[in-house]
Structure formats: structure tokens, C-alpha cells
Residue, then its C-alpha position, 0 to 999 in steps of 0.5 A: x792697639x790704637x792710642x787713647x786719643x785715636x779712640x777718642x777722635x773715632x768716638x767723637x766722629x761717630x757721634x757727629x754721625x749719629x747727630x746727622x742720622x737722628x736729624x734726618x730721621x726726625x726730618x723723614x717722620x715729618x715729611x712721611x705724615x705729610x707724603x702720607x696725607x697727600x697720598x691718602x687725598x688722591x685716593x678717592x679722586x682715583x677711585x672715582x675717575x675709575x667708576x666714571x671711565x668704567x660707565x662711560x666705556x660701557x655706555x657709549x659702544x660706538x667708539x672704543x678708545x685706544x687705551x681700551x683696545x688690546x693689540x693682537x701682538x706685543x713687539x715694542x712696550x713702554x715702561x715708566x719707572x718711578x724712583x726717588x731723586x735722593x738715596x738713603x732710604x734703604x732698599x727702596x729704589x734697588x728693589x723696584x729697579x731690581x724688579x724692573x731689571x727681571x721684567x727687562x730681561x723677560x721681555x728681551x728673551x721674548x723679542x720685545x723692545x722697551x722704551x723707558x720713561x724715568x721718574x726720578x734721577x736714581x731710576x735715570x742714572x741706573x738706565x743710563x748705566x744699563x744702556x736702556x732706551x730712555x726716551x723721556x725723563x723727569x727728576x727734581x720732583x721735591x717733596x710734592x708731586x705736580x702733575x704738570x711736571x710729569x705730564x710732558x715725559x708721560x705724554x711722550x709714552x701715551x702719544x707713542x701708543x695712540x700712534x701704534x709705535x708701542x703695543x702696551x704701557x706699564x709702570x713700576x713703583x713702590x706701593x706704600x703698604x705701611x710705615x715698615x713695609x713697601x711693595x715694589x711692583x709692575x702694573x699694565x697702564x694701557x691697554x686698560x683691562x676690564x677688571x681694572x676699571x671694576x664692575x658697574x652696579x648699574x648703567x649710566x645714561x650720558x649727555x655728551x658735550x661737545x661729542x662722545x669721542x671728545x669726552x671719551x678721549x680726555x677722560x682715558x688720558x685723565x684716568x691714566x694721569x691719575x693713576x701715574x700720579x697716585x703711583x708717584x705719591x705712594x713712592x714719595x710716601x714709601x721713600x719717606x717712610x723707608x728713609x725714617x727707618x734706614x735712618x733709626x737703623x743707623x742711629x741705633x748702630x752708631x750707638x753700638x759702635x760707640x759702646x764699643x769704642x768706649x770699651x775698647x778705650x777704657x780697656x786701652x786706658x787701663x792697660x796704660x795705667x797698669x803699665x805704668x804701675x808695673x814700671x813704678x813697682x819695678x823701678x822700686x824694687x830695683x832700688 
């Protein structure tokens, strides 16, 4: 049995760990509220640009953007994997990477090659370990996503699709449901499906400046960028929520361990006192 001093050192060590996890829980809770507000603020823009893209795509029938045209056969696809830069957020990253790995195996069995763009260091490290073909990556986005930092790596995939090097582009990320629930998923970005744009309640008439092709080209790129930004914003909100829950669970577990160690310490001390009393009584009886 461990001595009383060793048990006291263990209790102190766990108490120090509990202080750290409680501090991280409070920090995550503060960042979570800001991340949720940022995510909710980005949703109206995403919905609006979705409606505008739907109307413009139907209003001008003389030109069809490559993002709206499905390829006859799919031999190579692009995949954007969104993860966090830091850990200690429960199963957030492992869940989305597990879903990504299953999708990669599915494509591999179908003979489809995959080019991967990683947003977040956790996904980048995982893809390097698995030997996947990573064509671009970005990390160190901080607590606030900035589109200008993501444009470069994402543009590699968009240009590859326009040039015909890949036949479809997907994104794997975590959707924020609520504080206790985050759902990993993989969705197709391009070619854009008709149901993704939504239904048109009426037909709009546009005056294009300088011309329809230029306007539609820029709009579709902004539309895809808005979807990617929204996915990153939701992933950051999910990250802070998952970290807050994980740190609370760690603090609670640390409290349970401390209680158990205190019980063991009390039993050890009581055993030592009983032993000393027995020795004293035995010595007195011998005299």
C-alpha cells in the first residue's frame, strides 16, 4: 500500500490538474459564445447568396457556369477537410476524420482518386500519416476565421475543377447542432445541385454589368466561398462547445479521483494509527 505522503502528493497533483481543466472550461465557454454569434451572423449572408445564385442561374440560359454542370463520369474528386488546430475537444476531430476515412475507402474501391485540402493542423497531420495526396493546406486560423487566409488553398481545388482536373468537390466538416451535439458530415460543393440552391418563388430580371458571364462567374465563386466559410465557422463553434464539455467532464472526473484518494489516505492513516496503538498495547502487556 502506498504511504500517506505518496497519496498526499497524488491528491495535490490531481487538484492542480483540476484547476487547469476548470480554467480551460471557462475559457472555452467564453469563446463558444463568440463563435456561436459569429456563426449565426454568417448564416443570413449564406442564405441570401444562395437565393441570388438560384435566380441568376435560371434567369440567364445562354451561359451555364462549370459549377452548375455535372460531369458525365467522376474519375477524380477534391475533398476539403475542416478540423481544428488544437486538441482537447473530445471526439470532434476523430469523428469527422473517421467519416472522411470511410469516404476515402469508398472512393478507392470505386477507382476514384482524391486530392485533399486540409483546413486545420489536426486534419493535415492525419492525412500525412495516412499517405493521402494533400494538394494544399492552411492552419493557424485562430479563434476568428478569415476568408482571405483560406482563399489560397481553396482556390487550388476550384481552379482544378474549372480546368477539368477534378470532376467534383466535397467538404468534410462538423455541423453545429447545439452545445451538446455536433454532427460530422460530408457534402458536395460542386457541381452545385439544383436542390442546394433552393426553389425560386419568382423569376428575377437582371441587368448585367459588364456582362452576364463575368457576373455569374464571380457570383458562383463567392457562393462556394460562402459555404466554405460557413463550414469553418460552424466547426469553430463546435470545437469550443466540445472543448467546454470535455473539460467539464475532466474536472468532474478529477473530483471523483480526489475523493477516492482521500478515502484511501484516511484508511492508510487509520491503519497506521491502529498499528501504532497495537504496538504500544503489546509492549505494555509484555512489561
